[in-house]
N, C-alpha and C positions, 0 to 999 in steps of 0.2 A: 647202152643207156647216153643219151645226153648229157652235158654239165647244166644244169637249171639253176641252182646258186651258187654263189660264190664268195665268200667273205673275205677281207684282206687286211690282216694286221689291224683290226679292229680297236680303239682305245675308247673310254668309258669315264669319266673321273665323274666326281662327286666333292662336290667344294663341302667343308664343314671348320666351324670356328677352330678347330683343333691343328686343322691343316686339310691337305688334297687327297682324297683315297683315290689311288685308282684300280678302280673297281676290274674293270677287263686290260688287262695288258697286253695287246699285241695279237689278240684271236685270231685265226686263221680256220676258216673250214670250208668244205666244198659239201653239194647235195645234187645227185644226178639223178632226173627224173624214174617216177617208180621205187625211189631208195628211202627207204628208212634210217635216220643216222640220231645217235644216242650221244648225248651231253650228260656227262656224270660227276659228279664232287660233290664236297660236302658244302653245306650252306654257309653262304657267304665268299663262294670262289668266282663268283662273276657268270654263272648258266643263264642265271635270267635276266640280268643286268646287257648280256650279249643280245640276247633276244629279243630284249625291248627296244636295242639300239638298231637291230636289224628293222625294226617295226616305224623307227622315228617314235616311240612312244617316252623316250625318257625324259623324265619329268626332272623340275630344280629341287634341289639342288643339283641335279646330274646334268652333264653334258657329254656329247660324244667330241672327243677330242680328236679324234684321226679315227684314218682306214679308209676302205669303200668295201659297199655292199654292191654285187653284179648282177643283174635280177635282166633279162631279157636285153641285153646290151644297154644297159642303162647303171650306173650309179645312182643309186634310192637316195645315197648321202647327200647329193647335189639339188634334192627335189624341195622345194619349200615345205617344211613340218605338216603345214595345215593347207600346202597347195592343190590344186586340182589330181595333178600328177600322181603326187601322196596318195592321197585320198580312193582314187582306182585302185593304188596296188594295193593299198592296207583293209583287209577285208576283201576286196574282190580277188585278188591274184595271192596273196599271200595273209593266210587267217590265222589269228592265233586264241590256242584255249588255257583260259589264265586259271591259277592256283584257285581252290575252295569253290566248288561251282555252287555251294550252297550260298556263299556271300556275293557270286557274279552275277547272280540273277536277278531280277527286280521283284521284291515279294510284292507290292504291289498292283504288279500285270501279269493276265494271265501267260503262260508259258508259250501259245500261239501267236498273242500279240507282240511278245519280245522277237520270236522267229521270224513275224511278219517285216517288224521294222527292219530286222537285217538283212531279209531278200530286196524290199524293196530301196534300201540305203544305195544297193552296188546294181539291181534288176531292173530294168523298165517295165515293170507286172504292174496290175491292175490289183484292188483291193482286193475283187477275189480270186486271181489268179494267186496274189501272195499267200491267202487262205489256205488255198490247193495245195500249194507248194510246202508249209508248214507241216501239214498232215502227211506229205509224201517226205518229208526230211524224218521224222518222229517214225516214221513205218521203216525207214533206210537204216536208222539205228538201233531198231530192235526194240521199239518203243509198243508197248500192248493194247490193244484198242485205240491208234492215234486217232481218231474221230473222237473222241470222248477226251483223251488226257488233254488235245489241243486246249482246251475251253479251264484245264486246271491249273493254280497257284504253285509256285515252287516249292510251299512249304507241302502240300500233298503229294512228293515225288520223293522216293528216298535218295540218299545221296551218290550211291550208283547209277540209278536215273537222271539225276539232274547232272552229274556227267553227260550222260550220253545226249541230254538236250545242248549244252556246251556243246560237242561236237556234230551234232546235227547245224547248230549255230555257226560254227564253223567250215561247214560245207555248203551252207544255204547258195552260194553264187558259184560253187565248184572250183575252190582255187587249185593253182598249181602247188604251192606250198602251201601246208599245215604244222604249225608250232605248235606242240602240246606242252606246256609248261608243268610240269610236275602232274599228269592227268591221274596220278593212283593217290595222291594225298588226301588222308581222311577215307579210304575205304578199305575194306578186310579184303583178305587175301584171293576171295573167290571173286567177287567185284572187282577188284584191280585186276586178274586172269580177263575177265570177261571184256572190260575195259579196252585192254591189252589187243588182244583177241580180235575184237573190234576195228579198232583202227587199222590193225593189219591188212584184212579182211578187203576195209575199205579203199586202201592204197592200191590193192591187188585190183580191185572191180574199177576205180574211179580214175587209177592213174595219178593219183596225189602221192607227192611226195612229201614224206614226215620226218619232223626234228621233235625228236622227244627228250624231254628235259628232266632230270631227276637226279637224285643221292644216291638210290640203291643201285648199284651193278648187276645183282639179283634180278630186278625187274624187268630189265631191258634183255637181258639173256636169251629169251627164245624168237625176240620180236625182230631186232635191229640188226641192219648189215655191218654198219661200222661204227666204233665207237669213239668217242674224243673225250678223254680224261683230264679234267680241269683242278688247278691248283693257286690258289692267293692270284685268280685273276690272269692265269696263263693257260694253255693247254702242255701237260706233262706229258701226253701220252698218246699215240691215236694209230688204229689199224683196224683188222677186220674183228669181228665179235671171238671167229674162232681165233686167230692169234692171240688177243688183249688176255682172253680166257685161257689159253693153254699156255700161252708162252709170253706173263707178263713180263715189261723190262725195267717198271718205276719202281723201286718200294714202296710210293703209294698206292701204285695199283696194286700190287700187291696186298698191300695194308688192308684197302678196301675188299677184296675178295677174300683172305682171312676174316672180315669181320661177319661174313654172310654165310648163316649158318646154308649146310650142304645135306641133301637126303643121302647122300652116296660116303660120308665122312662114317667111320667106325661110332660105335653106343659110345657116350661117355666125354665125345671130344669135345675141348672147349673153345669158343670163340675167341679171338685173338684182337683186342684193340688196337686202335692207332694212339698211342700215348701222346698225351701232348693238345697243343691247342695252334690254330692256324696263327701267322704272324699277323702282326697288324699292321695295314694296309697303308699308313699313315706313314708307318716309319718303319720299312721294308728292311730289311738287312743286305748288304752288299753280297752274299754267297747267296747259296741254293735257297729258296724260301722253306722248302721240307728238311733242312739240315738238322734242328733242334728235334726234329721228331724221327731222324730217320736211323734204323739201326743199320744201315750198311754203307754209314760215310766213309770214305778215305780221306786222307789229308789234303787233296788237290779240291774236294769238296769246301774243307775248310779256307782253301788258300786263293780260290778264285774265284770269280761272279759266278750268277745262275748259268748255267749252258745252253746254246742254243737247239732248237730242234731239231736234230738230225737222222735220218733214216739209218735203220738195220739193216735192210731189205725187205721183201715184199708187199711194198705199202706200208711197213710198220715204221711209227717212226718216236723217238723217245727223246725227252729232256732230260739228259745224267750220263753223268762222268762212270757211277760205277758200271754200267751197261755198254758202255761203248769197247771196242776193242784195247786203243791202248791204255786205258783204265784200269784193266783187269790183270 
């Protein structure tokens, strides 16, 4: 597989009356062709903000403060936000599925009209060709009777079917990268599995690479190839899905895993929550940001600044003194 997208040292700031919030603080990750990558972490850790920055969709009072987004040999952050180069990439080559499909769709336009608009924005098709493409897209994502449902309005679709429409819209111009921001929010567990299975199958069939943003490690366990765990705007651990689940090396990752129900746990086992709250991003501590919540902290954690992300072998990286050899 070849490298398709590379994000380097991405930083996003939000200016507030109380100070500057560094929502994304030096995030780096890569995405290969036909690969599914998961970005995991609590609400407010910078997952969505980083992906909006990749698309240059960061809105005021937010600004992209630094970094590179390399795609097809170009740094996307060097393009004008609403210039022709970025508009050609956004939606055409990199598409994004936003949270809450019921609120992302326009309630006064039919589903077909919204799909046609997405198609014609990036593809040189006539109105009749766009209408045929809309039906084809609904069929692709498993919508029953697409010729009829294309004339329906969003309120006539269930949450899961609206999410399928959003996926169809994202795939309308055959993008090389699809970003799914919390694609299973507000869906029941059966529908969650259906939506994730659909996206995985589309990656295999169409060759589209996929970034899944979620707060739940359990959601991505079966579907992603690599995981990046984020906390307080930074990546604290990354590796293959197998390594992250079998050998978590950061206390935060372990805490996320312990807070997810497991079918293989003995009857009566209790979930273990992560105590405390994430840090105030306006007033970040000089030490590790996870220190006040960490059950494994050592003296070095209290005395030194937040460690750098370092390799522990096999493509597995961790930002923690406790799990590095010299601190054991």
